[in-house]
PAGU-236839 format. One line per 4 residues: their letters; for each residue x, y, z of C-alpha. Coordinates in nm, 2 decimals. Each point is the difference from the previous one (the first is absolute). Layout:
! PAGU-236839
a) X:Y:Z ~ ...;
***
This chain:
! PAGU-236839
mkpa) 9.30:9.40:10.69 ~ 0.15:0.09:-0.33 ~ 0.33:0.03:-0.19 ~ 0.16:0.34:0.02;
segs) 0.08:0.02:-0.37 ~ -0.30:-0.15:-0.18 ~ -0.32:0.15:-0.14 ~ -0.34:-0.13:-0.12;
svgv) -0.05:-0.18:0.34 ~ 0.26:-0.26:-0.10 ~ 0.10:-0.19:0.32 ~ -0.26:0.16:0.22;
tivn) -0.15:-0.20:0.28 ~ -0.27:0.11:0.25 ~ 0.09:-0.16:0.33 ~ -0.29:-0.04:0.23;
eaeg) 0.16:-0.22:0.26 ~ 0.35:-0.04:0.14 ~ 0.03:-0.35:-0.14 ~ -0.01:0.15:-0.35;
masa) 0.30:0.23:0.05 ~ 0.27:-0.26:-0.10 ~ -0.15:-0.09:-0.33 ~ -0.08:0.37:-0.08;
lkea) 0.37:0.09:0.07 ~ 0.12:-0.29:-0.22 ~ -0.23:0.12:-0.28 ~ 0.11:0.36:0.02;
fryg) 0.37:-0.09:0.02 ~ -0.03:-0.19:-0.33 ~ 0.00:0.34:-0.17 ~ 0.30:0.17:0.17;
prvi) 0.20:0.05:0.32 ~ -0.24:0.26:0.16 ~ -0.36:-0.03:0.10 ~ -0.26:0.24:0.14;
leky) -0.24:-0.09:0.28 ~ -0.28:0.25:0.03 ~ -0.34:0.02:0.17 ~ -0.28:-0.14:-0.20;
irgr) -0.27:0.25:-0.07 ~ -0.33:-0.15:-0.11 ~ -0.17:0.24:-0.23 ~ -0.12:0.11:-0.34;
eihv) 0.26:0.02:-0.28 ~ 0.00:0.35:-0.14 ~ 0.25:0.12:-0.27 ~ 0.04:0.36:-0.12;
gilg) 0.16:0.09:-0.32 ~ 0.20:0.32:-0.02 ~ 0.07:0.17:-0.33 ~ 0.19:0.33:-0.02;
dapl) -0.12:0.21:0.29 ~ -0.34:-0.16:0.08 ~ -0.16:-0.33:0.09 ~ -0.16:-0.19:-0.28;
gaie) -0.25:-0.15:0.24 ~ -0.03:-0.30:0.24 ~ -0.08:-0.35:-0.08 ~ -0.11:-0.28:0.24;
irpk) 0.12:-0.35:-0.05 ~ -0.20:-0.29:0.13 ~ 0.22:-0.31:-0.04 ~ -0.15:-0.35:-0.03;
tafy) 0.30:-0.14:0.20 ~ 0.08:0.04:0.37 ~ 0.17:0.34:-0.08 ~ 0.11:0.19:-0.31;
dyta) 0.27:-0.25:-0.08 ~ 0.19:-0.08:-0.33 ~ -0.29:-0.20:-0.13 ~ -0.26:0.26:0.07;
kyvp) 0.23:0.26:-0.16 ~ 0.09:-0.17:-0.33 ~ -0.26:-0.27:-0.07 ~ -0.30:0.16:-0.18;
gmse) -0.32:-0.05:0.20 ~ 0.17:-0.06:0.33 ~ -0.09:0.35:0.13 ~ -0.28:0.24:-0.04;
hlfp) 0.10:0.36:-0.08 ~ -0.24:0.28:0.10 ~ 0.07:0.34:-0.15 ~ -0.06:0.25:0.14;
aplp) 0.04:-0.17:0.34 ~ -0.34:-0.01:0.17 ~ 0.09:0.21:0.29 ~ -0.17:0.29:0.18;
pavy) 0.10:0.32:-0.18 ~ 0.20:0.13:0.30 ~ 0.19:-0.33:0.03 ~ 0.06:0.00:-0.38;
qavs) 0.15:0.35:0.02 ~ 0.21:-0.09:0.31 ~ 0.16:-0.31:-0.16 ~ 0.06:0.19:-0.32;
qlay) 0.17:0.29:0.19 ~ 0.20:-0.24:0.22 ~ 0.13:-0.18:-0.31 ~ 0.10:0.32:-0.17;
qahc) 0.18:0.11:0.32 ~ 0.19:-0.32:0.02 ~ 0.09:0.04:-0.37 ~ 0.13:0.35:0.06;
llgc) 0.18:-0.07:0.33 ~ 0.20:-0.27:-0.16 ~ 0.10:0.23:-0.28 ~ -0.19:-0.18:-0.27;
vgvs) -0.04:0.17:-0.33 ~ -0.23:-0.10:-0.29 ~ -0.19:-0.31:0.08 ~ -0.04:-0.24:0.30;
rvdl) -0.26:-0.23:0.15 ~ -0.05:0.02:0.37 ~ -0.13:-0.32:0.17 ~ -0.21:0.04:0.32;
lldd) -0.21:-0.20:0.24 ~ -0.31:0.14:0.15 ~ -0.09:-0.15:0.33 ~ -0.36:-0.06:0.13;
emhp) 0.00:0.35:0.16 ~ 0.10:0.15:-0.34 ~ 0.35:0.09:0.12 ~ 0.24:-0.02:-0.30;
yvle) 0.35:-0.16:0.02 ~ 0.25:0.06:-0.28 ~ 0.17:-0.33:-0.09 ~ 0.23:0.12:-0.27;
vntl) 0.05:0.24:-0.29 ~ 0.07:-0.17:-0.33 ~ 0.22:0.22:-0.22 ~ -0.02:-0.24:-0.29;
pgmm) -0.37:-0.11:0.01 ~ -0.10:-0.29:-0.23 ~ -0.11:0.07:-0.35 ~ -0.14:-0.34:-0.09;
etsl) -0.36:-0.11:-0.08 ~ -0.08:-0.07:0.36 ~ 0.20:0.31:0.13 ~ -0.18:0.26:0.21;
lpem) 0.14:0.33:-0.13 ~ -0.12:-0.05:-0.36 ~ -0.34:-0.12:0.14 ~ -0.03:0.32:0.21;
argi) 0.10:0.21:-0.30 ~ -0.27:-0.17:-0.22 ~ -0.25:0.07:0.28 ~ 0.05:0.38:-0.05;
gidf) 0.02:-0.01:-0.38 ~ 0.37:-0.03:-0.06 ~ 0.08:-0.29:-0.24 ~ 0.32:-0.19:0.02;
dalv) 0.19:0.20:-0.27 ~ -0.10:0.33:0.16 ~ 0.11:-0.14:0.34 ~ 0.34:-0.09:-0.13;
ekil) 0.03:0.34:-0.16 ~ -0.09:0.18:0.32 ~ 0.25:-0.22:0.20 ~ 0.27:0.11:-0.25;
etas) -0.10:0.36:0.03 ~ 0.03:-0.01:0.38 ~ 0.32:-0.20:0.01 ~ 0.31:0.16:0.15;
lak) 0.36:-0.07:-0.07 ~ 0.11:0.17:0.32 ~ 0.23:-0.19:0.23;
***
């Protein structure tokens, strides 16, 4: 259960039993008039950065909380980041391609970060495409770029070079 208009896992509750539905709804509605109820997929957190016309690579996040919540995302040390994601080569390639396809199908240009879950059978599920990925100390896109030798200033320059003013 989550608010329809929030990000960073704000207001998200994982409901395991029917008794938890009322409190989850109350929490989600604190952030707006619409909520989303979706099937919970237990799996590995994989994020793929897209820059220009290619994936930067995939990173796996291992949160120290129940799921990749606000605390795990923004408090240093509350999640472990593994880049490149320790996946079999064929799976790594598949999630990278799926992320790039999602980026393209949505008409994204320049930069995005695609968030996926990878279930126990290695089936990927696209959660969302972030068209304004974070650019803070704990943000994933700059970390992926550093992992392939692109420092922060060069990343910003590449983002500007690939930006589009088209409507």
